[in-house]
C-alpha atoms as one frame of an Amber mdcrd trajectory, in Angstrom:
protein
  61.341  23.033  91.222  57.759  21.758  91.019  57.413  18.317  89.449  55.076
  17.521  86.571  53.069  15.290  88.893  52.576  18.164  91.367  51.443  20.419
  88.530  49.018  17.722  87.348  47.586  17.277  90.850  47.162  21.029  91.227
  45.358  21.198  87.882  43.132  18.263  88.841  42.228  19.924  92.156  41.602
  23.353  90.608  39.530  21.854  87.800  37.504  19.739  90.191  36.775  22.684
  92.467  35.836  24.889  89.526  33.557  22.286  87.975  31.922  20.811  91.063
  32.527  23.003  94.112  33.071  21.553  97.561  32.077  17.969  96.683  34.464
  17.977  93.753  36.301  14.696  94.421  33.219  12.477  94.247  31.697  14.354
  91.323  34.948  14.441  89.361  35.411  10.724  89.998  31.956  10.025  88.602
  32.657  12.148  85.527  35.974  10.367  84.932  34.594   6.875  85.531  36.820
   6.200  88.533  36.060   5.716  92.205  36.131   8.592  94.674  38.825   6.615
  96.501  41.008   6.783  93.372  40.759  10.580  93.346  41.484  10.752  97.091
  44.502   8.511  96.568  45.808  10.859  93.877  45.394  13.858  96.127  47.077
  12.044  99.022  49.898  11.055  96.626  49.314   7.343  97.249  48.764   6.640
  93.531  49.402   8.620  90.374  46.476   9.475  88.100  46.332   7.625  84.796
  47.761   9.509  81.795  44.272   9.973  80.330  42.919  11.930  83.317  43.998
  15.442  82.296  42.796  15.022  78.673  39.407  13.834  80.021  39.218  16.812
  82.380  40.050  19.108  79.481  37.111  17.697  77.507  34.780  18.208  80.469
  35.982  21.800  80.891  35.542  22.547  77.184  32.033  21.078  77.225  31.086
  23.200  80.237  32.635  26.258  78.586  30.544  25.671  75.484  27.357  25.197
  77.519  28.105  28.321  79.557  28.698  30.368  76.405  25.316  29.363  75.016
  23.589  30.281  78.272  25.433  33.607  78.448  24.252  34.473  74.945  20.640
  33.519  75.732  20.565  35.468  78.997  22.381  38.407  77.434  19.726  38.547
  74.698  16.928  38.662  77.290  18.664  41.174  79.528  19.566  43.311  76.518
  15.930  43.403  75.411  14.827  44.741  78.797  17.503  47.442  79.070
């Protein structure tokens, strides 16, 4: 059985990669207001992330989703006009 902490770490990794690409640990750390070392320590299972980390990541993801939706609509309007 996979533990809740393993699920959380997997979600942190997947979210970081999706949001920031290959340099995700440093960029995610900056967005969360923690050090890159803190994120590395989570991933190396040296320390557990604080309980507020996943809710903060969720807010970042929702903000990006909202921004992406606006851009999609703007680009779709331009592309649709030219078709």
